MILUMMI-304951 format. One record per residue (C-alpha): residue number from 0; residue in three letters; chain; y, z, x. Coordinates in steps of 0.001 Angstrom, whole numbers. Last residue first. Layout:
+-----+------+------+---------+---------+---------+
: pos : code : unit :       Y :       Z :       X :
+-----+------+------+---------+---------+---------+
: NUM :  ALA :    A :       Y :       Z :       X :
...
+-----+------+------+---------+---------+---------+
END
This chain:
+-----+------+------+---------+---------+---------+
: pos : code : unit :       Y :       Z :       X :
+-----+------+------+---------+---------+---------+
: 393 :  ILE :    A :   87702 : -158700 :  142012 :
: 392 :  LYS :    A :   91117 : -157939 :  140486 :
: 391 :  PHE :    A :   92016 : -159994 :  137418 :
: 390 :  ILE :    A :   95643 : -161107 :  136920 :
: 389 :  TYR :    A :   97557 : -162529 :  133944 :
: 388 :  SER :    A :  101193 : -163070 :  134921 :
: 387 :  ASP :    A :  103042 : -165175 :  132325 :
: 386 :  GLY :    A :  100054 : -166214 :  130216 :
: 385 :  LEU :    A :  101515 : -167849 :  127134 :
: 384 :  THR :    A :  101287 : -167093 :  123409 :
: 383 :  LEU :    A :  102737 : -169520 :  120863 :
: 382 :  LEU :    A :  103541 : -169322 :  117157 :
: 381 :  ARG :    A :  105148 : -172422 :  115639 :
: 380 :  VAL :    A :  107349 : -172965 :  112607 :
: 379 :  TRP :    A :  108709 : -176360 :  111577 :
: 378 :  LYS :    A :  111102 : -176844 :  108674 :
: 377 :  SER :    A :  112032 : -180275 :  107360 :
: 376 :  PRO :    A :  115313 : -180457 :  105440 :
: 375 :  PRO :    A :  115532 : -182374 :  102153 :
: 374 :  VAL :    A :  117675 : -185536 :  102566 :
: 373 :  LEU :    A :  120319 : -185829 :   99830 :
: 372 :  SER :    A :  122492 : -183325 :  101677 :
: 371 :  GLN :    A :  124256 : -180778 :   99486 :
: 370 :  SER :    A :  126753 : -179918 :  102264 :
: 369 :  ARG :    A :  126357 : -176188 :  101557 :
: 368 :  ASP :    A :  122691 : -176262 :  102637 :
: 367 :  PHE :    A :  121102 : -172830 :  102308 :
: 366 :  ILE :    A :  117957 : -173143 :  104421 :
: 365 :  LYS :    A :  115080 : -170725 :  103837 :
: 364 :  VAL :    A :  112373 : -169980 :  106414 :
: 363 :  PHE :    A :  109616 : -167672 :  105217 :
: 362 :  ARG :    A :  107215 : -164950 :  106260 :
: 361 :  ILE :    A :  107644 : -165561 :  109999 :
: 360 :  ARG :    A :  105048 : -163318 :  111610 :
: 359 :  LEU :    A :  104922 : -160725 :  114385 :
: 358 :  GLY :    A :  101373 : -159506 :  115050 :
: 357 :  SER :    A :  102307 : -158405 :  118566 :
: 356 :  CYS :    A :   99604 : -160511 :  120227 :
: 355 :  VAL :    A :  100853 : -163859 :  118963 :
: 354 :  TYR :    A :   98719 : -166695 :  117567 :
: 353 :  ASN :    A :   99324 : -170147 :  116079 :
: 352 :  SER :    A :   98940 : -171833 :  119470 :
: 351 :  ILE :    A :   97455 : -170193 :  122562 :
: 350 :  GLU :    A :   98485 : -171521 :  125982 :
: 349 :  PHE :    A :   96835 : -170487 :  129253 :
: 348 :  ASP :    A :   97218 : -169326 :  132863 :
: 347 :  LEU :    A :   94871 : -166955 :  134697 :
: 346 :  ALA :    A :   95236 : -165595 :  138241 :
: 345 :  VAL :    A :   92087 : -164347 :  139997 :
: 344 :  PRO :    A :   92580 : -161813 :  142796 :
: 343 :  GLY :    A :   90988 : -163004 :  144954 :
: 342 :  LEU :    A :   89026 : -163397 :  148183 :
: 341 :  GLU :    A :   91037 : -162609 :  151332 :
: 340 :  LEU :    A :   89406 : -159192 :  151629 :
: 339 :  ARG :    A :   85982 : -160848 :  151925 :
: 338 :  SER :    A :   87142 : -162440 :  155177 :
: 337 :  SER :    A :   87056 : -158943 :  156697 :
: 336 :  LYS :    A :   83274 : -159169 :  156885 :
: 335 :  THR :    A :   83579 : -162160 :  159184 :
: 334 :  ARG :    A :   83644 : -165903 :  158608 :
: 333 :  GLY :    A :   82550 : -168436 :  161185 :
: 332 :  PRO :    A :   82011 : -171220 :  158689 :
: 331 :  ALA :    A :   83621 : -170758 :  155257 :
: 330 :  ILE :    A :   81924 : -172874 :  152607 :
: 329 :  ILE :    A :   82656 : -171179 :  149284 :
: 328 :  ARG :    A :   79876 : -171732 :  146764 :
: 327 :  PHE :    A :   81213 : -171606 :  143225 :
: 326 :  THR :    A :   79451 : -170816 :  139965 :
: 325 :  GLY :    A :   81447 : -171393 :  136779 :
: 324 :  SER :    A :   81169 : -169856 :  133365 :
: 323 :  VAL :    A :   82491 : -170361 :  129867 :
: 322 :  GLU :    A :   82165 : -167916 :  126991 :
: 321 :  MET :    A :   83333 : -168521 :  123413 :
: 320 :  GLY :    A :   84318 : -165822 :  120917 :
: 319 :  GLY :    A :   87602 : -167600 :  120094 :
: 318 :  SER :    A :   87659 : -171190 :  121301 :
: 317 :  VAL :    A :   88316 : -172334 :  124882 :
: 316 :  LYS :    A :   89897 : -175754 :  125450 :
: 315 :  ASN :    A :   90666 : -178031 :  128396 :
: 314 :  ILE :    A :   89292 : -175786 :  131120 :
: 313 :  GLN :    A :   90683 : -175968 :  134649 :
: 312 :  TRP :    A :   89301 : -174168 :  137723 :
: 311 :  LEU :    A :   91628 : -174267 :  140726 :
: 310 :  ILE :    A :   89980 : -172875 :  143864 :
: 309 :  CYS :    A :   92347 : -171609 :  146542 :
: 308 :  LYS :    A :   93425 : -172211 :  150121 :
: 307 :  GLU :    A :   96957 : -173358 :  149173 :
: 306 :  ASN :    A :   96885 : -176546 :  151273 :
: 305 :  SER :    A :   93116 : -176896 :  150861 :
: 304 :  GLN :    A :   93194 : -176981 :  147089 :
: 303 :  PHE :    A :   89507 : -176892 :  146213 :
: 302 :  VAL :    A :   88885 : -178496 :  142834 :
: 301 :  ALA :    A :   87216 : -177430 :  139600 :
: 300 :  THR :    A :   87040 : -179396 :  136360 :
: 299 :  GLN :    A :   85995 : -178494 :  132830 :
: 298 :  GLY :    A :   85673 : -180529 :  129630 :
: 297 :  PRO :    A :   81909 : -180473 :  129904 :
: 296 :  ASP :    A :   80227 : -177065 :  129943 :
: 295 :  SER :    A :   78711 : -174502 :  132311 :
: 294 :  LEU :    A :   80233 : -175554 :  135629 :
: 293 :  GLN :    A :   78397 : -175721 :  138957 :
: 292 :  GLN :    A :   80563 : -175833 :  142045 :
: 291 :  SER :    A :   80650 : -176741 :  145715 :
: 290 :  ILE :    A :   83433 : -175690 :  148036 :
: 289 :  ASN :    A :   85199 : -176870 :  151192 :
: 288 :  THR :    A :   86692 : -175824 :  154527 :
: 287 :  THR :    A :   87345 : -172125 :  153976 :
: 286 :  ILE :    A :   88871 : -170446 :  157058 :
: 285 :  LYS :    A :   91776 : -169096 :  155003 :
: 284 :  PRO :    A :   89440 : -167065 :  152806 :
: 283 :  VAL :    A :   89649 : -167973 :  149083 :
: 282 :  PRO :    A :   92355 : -167541 :  146432 :
: 281 :  LEU :    A :   90994 : -168036 :  142883 :
: 280 :  LYS :    A :   93209 : -169854 :  140367 :
: 279 :  LEU :    A :   92047 : -170014 :  136776 :
: 278 :  LYS :    A :   93610 : -172535 :  134396 :
: 277 :  VAL :    A :   93335 : -172765 :  130607 :
: 276 :  ASN :    A :   95254 : -175742 :  129219 :
: 275 :  VAL :    A :   94238 : -174820 :  125683 :
: 274 :  ALA :    A :   93398 : -171569 :  123910 :
: 273 :  HIS :    A :   91644 : -171271 :  120561 :
: 272 :  SER :    A :   91923 : -169540 :  117208 :
: 271 :  ASN :    A :   89626 : -169614 :  114143 :
: 270 :  ILE :    A :   87042 : -167366 :  115841 :
: 269 :  PRO :    A :   89602 : -164658 :  116549 :
: 268 :  LEU :    A :   90546 : -164407 :  120236 :
: 267 :  GLU :    A :   88447 : -162497 :  122780 :
: 266 :  CYS :    A :   87754 : -165536 :  124989 :
: 265 :  ARG :    A :   85145 : -164732 :  127646 :
: 264 :  LEU :    A :   85382 : -166042 :  131201 :
: 263 :  LYS :    A :   82334 : -165788 :  133450 :
: 262 :  LEU :    A :   82968 : -166301 :  137160 :
: 261 :  ARG :    A :   80162 : -166513 :  139734 :
: 260 :  VAL :    A :   81060 : -166432 :  143421 :
: 259 :  ASP :    A :   78701 : -167325 :  146278 :
: 258 :  ILE :    A :   80040 : -166889 :  149804 :
: 257 :  ASP :    A :   78415 : -169058 :  152482 :
: 256 :  ARG :    A :   75840 : -167659 :  154890 :
: 255 :  ASN :    A :   76044 : -166120 :  158338 :
: 254 :  VAL :    A :   78138 : -163225 :  157018 :
: 253 :  ASP :    A :   75180 : -162131 :  154871 :
: 252 :  THR :    A :   76089 : -159767 :  152028 :
: 251 :  ASP :    A :   78611 : -162113 :  150447 :
: 250 :  ASN :    A :   77403 : -162436 :  146838 :
: 249 :  VAL :    A :   80326 : -162000 :  144417 :
: 248 :  VAL :    A :   79883 : -161489 :  140664 :
: 247 :  THR :    A :   83024 : -161655 :  138473 :
: 246 :  ILE :    A :   83260 : -160957 :  134758 :
: 245 :  LEU :    A :   86540 : -161998 :  133139 :
: 244 :  ARG :    A :   88005 : -160941 :  129810 :
: 243 :  PHE :    A :   90561 : -162952 :  127831 :
: 242 :  PRO :    A :   92792 : -162535 :  124750 :
: 241 :  ILE :    A :   94063 : -158994 :  125455 :
: 240 :  SER :    A :   94079 : -156823 :  122354 :
: 239 :  ILE :    A :   97262 : -154783 :  122528 :
: 238 :  PRO :    A :   97225 : -151255 :  121092 :
: 237 :  PHE :    A :  100949 : -150326 :  121064 :
: 236 :  ASP :    A :  101633 : -147499 :  123542 :
: 235 :  GLU :    A :  103640 : -149760 :  125875 :
: 234 :  PRO :    A :  105905 : -150931 :  123057 :
: 233 :  VAL :    A :  106015 : -154738 :  122512 :
: 232 :  GLN :    A :  109207 : -156260 :  123862 :
: 231 :  TYR :    A :  111958 : -158190 :  122124 :
: 230 :  THR :    A :  114275 : -161192 :  122105 :
: 229 :  MET :    A :  115927 : -162591 :  118979 :
: 228 :  VAL :    A :  117613 : -165797 :  117837 :
: 227 :  SER :    A :  117108 : -167410 :  121232 :
: 226 :  PHE :    A :  118960 : -170721 :  121544 :
: 225 :  GLU :    A :  118443 : -174476 :  121437 :
: 224 :  GLY :    A :  121437 : -176665 :  120880 :
: 223 :  GLU :    A :  124323 : -176814 :  118442 :
: 222 :  PRO :    A :  124961 : -173523 :  116683 :
: 221 :  PRO :    A :  122631 : -171941 :  114115 :
: 220 :  ARG :    A :  124157 : -169883 :  111287 :
: 219 :  VAL :    A :  121461 : -167238 :  111092 :
: 218 :  THR :    A :  120587 : -164628 :  108484 :
: 217 :  LEU :    A :  117701 : -162436 :  109632 :
: 216 :  ILE :    A :  115590 : -160763 :  106939 :
: 215 :  ARG :    A :  113601 : -157568 :  107581 :
: 214 :  ALA :    A :  114311 : -156337 :  104010 :
: 213 :  THR :    A :  116156 : -153030 :  104458 :
: 212 :  THR :    A :  117268 : -153009 :  108083 :
: 211 :  PHE :    A :  117441 : -156801 :  108422 :
: 210 :  GLU :    A :  119589 : -157571 :  105406 :
: 209 :  ARG :    A :  122942 : -156904 :  107102 :
: 208 :  LEU :    A :  121741 : -158226 :  110446 :
: 207 :  ASP :    A :  123787 : -161453 :  110639 :
: 206 :  VAL :    A :  122733 : -163534 :  113668 :
: 205 :  CYS :    A :  125304 : -165809 :  115385 :
: 204 :  GLN :    A :  125758 : -163344 :  118270 :
: 203 :  HIS :    A :  122121 : -163717 :  119275 :
: 202 :  PHE :    A :  119955 : -160637 :  118793 :
: 201 :  SER :    A :  118450 : -157953 :  121007 :
: 200 :  CYS :    A :  115293 : -155916 :  120432 :
: 199 :  ARG :    A :  114223 : -153268 :  122929 :
: 198 :  ASP :    A :  111023 : -152402 :  121009 :
: 197 :  LEU :    A :  108715 : -154077 :  118514 :
: 196 :  GLN :    A :  105852 : -152836 :  116347 :
: 195 :  ALA :    A :  103732 : -155179 :  114241 :
: 194 :  HIS :    A :  101146 : -153473 :  112063 :
: 193 :  ASN :    A :   98259 : -151644 :  113721 :
: 192 :  GLY :    A :   98362 : -148527 :  111573 :
: 191 :  TYR :    A :  101543 : -146596 :  110888 :
: 190 :  GLY :    A :  105130 : -146554 :  112062 :
: 189 :  GLN :    A :  108009 : -144114 :  111769 :
: 188 :  GLU :    A :  111127 : -145446 :  113442 :
: 187 :  ASP :    A :  112399 : -143866 :  116644 :
: 186 :  LYS :    A :  110069 : -145960 :  118787 :
: 185 :  ASN :    A :  112097 : -149092 :  118280 :
: 184 :  ILE :    A :  111689 : -151560 :  115387 :
: 183 :  THR :    A :  108725 : -151323 :  113009 :
: 182 :  LEU :    A :  107792 : -154391 :  110943 :
: 181 :  ASP :    A :  106297 : -153552 :  107536 :
: 180 :  GLU :    A :  108094 : -156426 :  105785 :
: 179 :  ASN :    A :  107021 : -158852 :  108518 :
: 178 :  LEU :    A :  109851 : -161303 :  109252 :
: 177 :  GLY :    A :  111916 : -163425 :  106853 :
: 176 :  LEU :    A :  114215 : -165931 :  108500 :
: 175 :  LYS :    A :  117302 : -167020 :  106539 :
: 174 :  VAL :    A :  119215 : -170091 :  107659 :
: 173 :  ASP :    A :  122876 : -170701 :  106794 :
: 172 :  PRO :    A :  124001 : -174312 :  106810 :
: 171 :  ASN :    A :  126207 : -175943 :  109490 :
: 170 :  GLY :    A :  126677 : -179265 :  107649 :
: 169 :  THR :    A :  123839 : -181186 :  109219 :
: 168 :  LEU :    A :  120644 : -179626 :  110527 :
: 167 :  PHE :    A :  119058 : -180680 :  113828 :
: 166 :  SER :    A :  118580 : -177059 :  114864 :
: 165 :  LYS :    A :  116490 : -175560 :  117638 :
: 164 :  MET :    A :  115507 : -171922 :  117192 :
: 163 :  ASN :    A :  113724 : -169521 :  119485 :
: 162 :  ILE :    A :  112224 : -166182 :  118495 :
: 161 :  GLN :    A :  111479 : -164229 :  121646 :
: 160 :  GLY :    A :  108688 : -162220 :  123171 :
: 159 :  ASN :    A :  107786 : -160005 :  126090 :
: 158 :  VAL :    A :  104280 : -158526 :  126099 :
: 157 :  GLU :    A :  103065 : -156038 :  128687 :
: 156 :  ALA :    A :   99544 : -154957 :  129587 :
: 155 :  ARG :    A :   98667 : -152885 :  132653 :
: 154 :  GLU :    A :   95584 : -151212 :  134100 :
: 153 :  LEU :    A :   92962 : -152506 :  131673 :
: 152 :  THR :    A :   89464 : -151557 :  132747 :
: 151 :  GLY :    A :   87107 : -154383 :  133695 :
: 150 :  ASP :    A :   85558 : -152758 :  136780 :
: 149 :  ALA :    A :   87630 : -155005 :  139094 :
: 148 :  ASN :    A :   90841 : -153835 :  137443 :
: 147 :  VAL :    A :   92745 : -155899 :  134879 :
: 146 :  LEU :    A :   96492 : -156591 :  135182 :
: 145 :  VAL :    A :   98275 : -158275 :  132281 :
: 144 :  THR :    A :  101765 : -159715 :  131789 :
: 143 :  MET :    A :  101812 : -161696 :  128559 :
: 142 :  LYS :    A :  104503 : -164071 :  127329 :
: 141 :  GLU :    A :  105245 : -164323 :  123610 :
: 140 :  VAL :    A :  106899 : -167297 :  121892 :
: 139 :  VAL :    A :  107836 : -167395 :  118209 :
: 138 :  ASP :    A :  109227 : -170901 :  117749 :
: 137 :  VAL :    A :  111482 : -172163 :  114953 :
: 136 :  PHE :    A :  112362 : -175848 :  114626 :
: 135 :  LEU :    A :  114809 : -177119 :  111993 :
: 134 :  GLU :    A :  115111 : -180694 :  110783 :
: 133 :  HIS :    A :  117532 : -183030 :  108973 :
: 132 :  LYS :    A :  117231 : -186097 :  111214 :
: 131 :  ARG :    A :  120332 : -187794 :  112597 :
: 130 :  GLY :    A :  120536 : -191460 :  111781 :
: 129 :  GLU :    A :  123723 : -192334 :  113628 :
: 128 :  GLN :    A :  125034 : -192409 :  117190 :
: 127 :  HIS :    A :  128561 : -193460 :  118250 :
: 126 :  ARG :    A :  129974 : -189944 :  118117 :
: 125 :  LEU :    A :  127100 : -188379 :  120004 :
: 124 :  LYS :    A :  124022 : -186881 :  118431 :
: 123 :  THR :    A :  123018 : -183666 :  120148 :
: 122 :  CYS :    A :  119605 : -182053 :  119744 :
: 121 :  PRO :    A :  117993 : -184519 :  122133 :
: 120 :  GLN :    A :  114229 : -184669 :  121551 :
: 119 :  ASP :    A :  111447 : -182372 :  122607 :
: 118 :  ALA :    A :  111004 : -180681 :  119220 :
: 117 :  ALA :    A :  107645 : -182335 :  118522 :
: 116 :  GLN :    A :  106471 : -182090 :  122141 :
: 115 :  ASN :    A :  104348 : -178927 :  121837 :
: 114 :  PRO :    A :  102775 : -180189 :  118624 :
: 113 :  THR :    A :  104320 : -178977 :  115368 :
: 112 :  ILE :    A :  102250 : -176943 :  112975 :
: 111 :  ARG :    A :  102720 : -177520 :  109273 :
: 110 :  HIS :    A :  101424 : -174982 :  106800 :
: 109 :  GLU :    A :   98629 : -175272 :  104301 :
: 108 :  LEU :    A :   97703 : -172614 :  101807 :
: 107 :  GLY :    A :   93956 : -172083 :  101483 :
: 106 :  PHE :    A :   94246 : -168358 :  100738 :
: 105 :  LEU :    A :   95691 : -167745 :  104228 :
: 104 :  GLY :    A :   96478 : -170813 :  106298 :
: 103 :  THR :    A :   94912 : -174220 :  106816 :
: 102 :  ALA :    A :   96462 : -176206 :  109654 :
: 101 :  VAL :    A :   98270 : -179532 :  109471 :
: 100 :  GLN :    A :   99113 : -181415 :  112649 :
:  99 :  ASP :    A :  101875 : -183915 :  113228 :
:  98 :  ARG :    A :  101286 : -186603 :  115812 :
:  97 :  THR :    A :  103402 : -186550 :  118944 :
:  96 :  ASP :    A :  100661 : -187332 :  121466 :
:  95 :  GLU :    A :  101824 : -189831 :  124053 :
:  94 :  SER :    A :  104818 : -187881 :  125342 :
:  93 :  ARG :    A :  108361 : -189005 :  124721 :
:  92 :  VAL :    A :  111198 : -189477 :  127185 :
:  91 :  THR :    A :  114395 : -189904 :  125191 :
:  90 :  VAL :    A :  117212 : -191809 :  126879 :
:  89 :  PRO :    A :  120470 : -189957 :  126335 :
:  88 :  VAL :    A :  123566 : -192073 :  125543 :
:  87 :  SER :    A :  126470 : -191593 :  127934 :
:  86 :  GLN :    A :  129903 : -190866 :  126410 :
:  85 :  ILE :    A :  130164 : -187088 :  126760 :
:  84 :  TYR :    A :  133562 : -185504 :  125983 :
:  83 :  PRO :    A :  133082 : -184784 :  122277 :
:  82 :  LYS :    A :  129684 : -183033 :  122876 :
:  81 :  LEU :    A :  130798 : -180605 :  125543 :
:  80 :  LYS :    A :  132137 : -178088 :  123013 :
:  79 :  GLU :    A :  128869 : -177998 :  121032 :
:  78 :  THR :    A :  126708 : -177778 :  124142 :
:  77 :  SER :    A :  128724 : -174860 :  125490 :
:  76 :  VAL :    A :  129074 : -174500 :  129271 :
:  75 :  ILE :    A :  132695 : -175641 :  129648 :
:  74 :  GLN :    A :  134967 : -175053 :  132671 :
:  73 :  ILE :    A :  133375 : -173162 :  135586 :
:  72 :  HIS :    A :  135317 : -173615 :  138825 :
:  71 :  GLY :    A :  133603 : -175320 :  141774 :
:  70 :  PHE :    A :  136090 : -178193 :  141986 :
:  69 :  ASP :    A :  135734 : -178694 :  138220 :
:  68 :  LEU :    A :  132353 : -177659 :  136833 :
:  67 :  ILE :    A :  130864 : -178115 :  133346 :
:  66 :  GLU :    A :  132593 : -181464 :  132667 :
:  65 :  ASP :    A :  131497 : -183124 :  135915 :
:  64 :  LEU :    A :  128060 : -181540 :  135560 :
:  63 :  LEU :    A :  127649 : -183169 :  132149 :
:  62 :  GLU :    A :  128676 : -186601 :  133447 :
:  61 :  TYR :    A :  126269 : -186302 :  136362 :
:  60 :  ILE :    A :  123547 : -185385 :  133860 :
:  59 :  LEU :    A :  124325 : -188447 :  131717 :
:  58 :  VAL :    A :  124185 : -190756 :  134742 :
:  57 :  ILE :    A :  120856 : -189213 :  135873 :
:  56 :  ASN :    A :  119236 : -189718 :  132473 :
:  55 :  THR :    A :  116063 : -191544 :  133562 :
:  54 :  ARG :    A :  115625 : -189575 :  136788 :
:  53 :  VAL :    A :  116321 : -186278 :  135051 :
:  52 :  THR :    A :  113880 : -187106 :  132242 :
:  51 :  GLU :    A :  111136 : -188132 :  134677 :
:  50 :  GLU :    A :  111535 : -184985 :  136784 :
:  49 :  ASN :    A :  111488 : -182589 :  133855 :
:  48 :  PHE :    A :  113839 : -181194 :  131253 :
:  47 :  VAL :    A :  113129 : -182199 :  127672 :
:  46 :  GLY :    A :  115435 : -183235 :  124823 :
:  45 :  CYS :    A :  118054 : -184911 :  127038 :
:  44 :  PHE :    A :  121272 : -183410 :  125614 :
:  43 :  ASP :    A :  119897 : -179983 :  124708 :
:  42 :  LYS :    A :  117739 : -179792 :  127847 :
:  41 :  CYS :    A :  120715 : -180620 :  130048 :
:  40 :  VAL :    A :  122762 : -177926 :  128307 :
:  39 :  HIS :    A :  119925 : -175399 :  128613 :
:  38 :  TYR :    A :  119471 : -176075 :  132337 :
:  37 :  ILE :    A :  123212 : -175887 :  133006 :
:  36 :  LYS :    A :  123342 : -172548 :  131165 :
:  35 :  THR :    A :  120523 : -171224 :  133358 :
:  34 :  LEU :    A :  122361 : -172354 :  136483 :
:  33 :  LEU :    A :  125507 : -170595 :  135254 :
:  32 :  GLU :    A :  123582 : -167372 :  134507 :
:  31 :  ILE :    A :  122069 : -167491 :  137996 :
:  30 :  VAL :    A :  125558 : -167944 :  139474 :
:  29 :  LEU :    A :  127048 : -165058 :  137475 :
:  28 :  ILE :    A :  124125 : -162748 :  138294 :
:  27 :  SER :    A :  124607 : -163447 :  141990 :
:  26 :  SER :    A :  128252 : -162378 :  141742 :
:  25 :  VAL :    A :  130443 : -164309 :  144134 :
:  24 :  GLU :    A :  131416 : -163821 :  147781 :
:  23 :  HIS :    A :  132461 : -167246 :  149038 :
:  22 :  ARG :    A :  130630 : -170158 :  150649 :
:  21 :  SER :    A :  128643 : -170917 :  147501 :
:  20 :  ILE :    A :  125625 : -173117 :  146752 :
:  19 :  GLY :    A :  123763 : -173488 :  143445 :
:  18 :  VAL :    A :  120292 : -174968 :  143079 :
:  17 :  ILE :    A :  118307 : -176096 :  140036 :
:  16 :  TYR :    A :  114699 : -176438 :  141175 :
:  15 :  LEU :    A :  112349 : -178642 :  139163 :
:  14 :  GLY :    A :  108862 : -177986 :  137749 :
:  13 :  GLY :    A :  110240 : -177717 :  134211 :
:  12 :  ARG :    A :  112565 : -174896 :  135227 :
:  11 :  LYS :    A :  112938 : -173206 :  138605 :
:  10 :  ILE :    A :  116068 : -171189 :  139373 :
:   9 :  HIS :    A :  118122 : -171286 :  142539 :
:   8 :  TYR :    A :  120820 : -169563 :  144565 :
:   7 :  PHE :    A :  121957 : -170353 :  148110 :
:   6 :  SER :    A :  124683 : -168413 :  149917 :
:   5 :  THR :    A :  126600 : -169859 :  152866 :
:   4 :  GLU :    A :  128058 : -167445 :  155429 :
:   3 :  ASP :    A :  125783 : -168904 :  158120 :
:   2 :  GLU :    A :  122632 : -168502 :  155991 :
:   1 :  LYS :    A :  122193 : -166501 :  152810 :
:   0 :  MET :    A :  119279 : -166527 :  150347 :
+-----+------+------+---------+---------+---------+
END
C-alpha cells in the first residue's frame, strides 16, 4: 500500500501484523523477506510469537530490532550471529497442556508425538544461561487448498508441504532423515501405485543430497533456530483424498420466512485419525439480525458474528468416519430473493495430527553426535495437516 510517497508493507503471523514502512523505492520482495526474517528471529528467541509473548519480551524484541536494523539498513538477520550480541533473557510463555503423548504405530511399535506447544520454547541459550536440553523437533506440515462445487464434485485440490526442523542439539551434529524409499520426485521419474509423489522440491542450503537420489536420505547439519529442511508440492494428477465432505440443504422458498440451512460434515479420514479445532464459517445475508441453531453432538458451539455477518460453527474433535450436523435458522427480516446470493460459501479450518495427504513419512531420524554428549538426544517427529483454503460452494 502506498500513500503520499510512503509505502507500507506487512505480514501477519500469530495473529499479529509485522509492518515495514519506506519512503524510498525499494523492492517489495526484499521488505517482505526482511519482515519474515524478523518473525523467525523473534520466534527463535522467544519460543512462540503471539501478543502475550511480544508484550512479555518487549525489551528483548527491541534489542533484536536494534541489531537487525541500523538507521533503516539491514545488518544481521541470522539467529546464530545475533546470539552473542543479545543480553536480555527471554521469558517463556507456556500453554497449559504440554504433556507428552504416546501413540501406537504399525505392528504395535510406539512412537512419541509432541503436542503443538512442545517445541514452543526459545531455541537460543544465551551466554549466561545453562541447562540446555538435547532435543530435536521435526515437523512434516501440509497445507490444503480445496474447492468443492455445490454438487459435491471436486474442482480444485492442492497440497503444499514442508519439513521443518528445530534443533536444541549441542555440538553441531549431523542429522540423517530417512524418507519413503519409494518416494517419487518430479514428474520425470517413473512412479507406480498410490505411493508418495512430490513435485517442485527445494532444500535448505545446509542439506546434503548425496544419499537422497539412491536411498531417499537427507543429511542435515542444522543451524540455530527453526528452518525448513525441504518444501514441496503434491502433483496435480496425484489422487488426493480430501479429509472432509459437506452436504448443504437450504430452504429459502418463502421470502416472508427465515432461511433454514442444514450442514452435515463428514470426516473421510481413517478411523484411527481425527481432526481438532474444526471451524466452519458461513457468510449470511447482510440484513441478518440473529440466528438460532440445533447441533447434533456436545463439544460444538455456534455463534453469529454480527460484525462479519457470518455463522461460526466450532467443533472440538471429529474422528475418522464420523458425521456431525448443524441446523441453523437465519433471521433476516425484509429479505428478498437476491439475499440468497449472499449466503456462502462455507470456509473450513482444521488441524489433523499424525496424518498427511501426500503419504510422505519419516522412516528414521539418526543423530551423529561428534561431541559424545553424555545426555542421549530426544527426537520428536510430528505429522500435521492444516486447512489453508478449504471452500465449499452452496
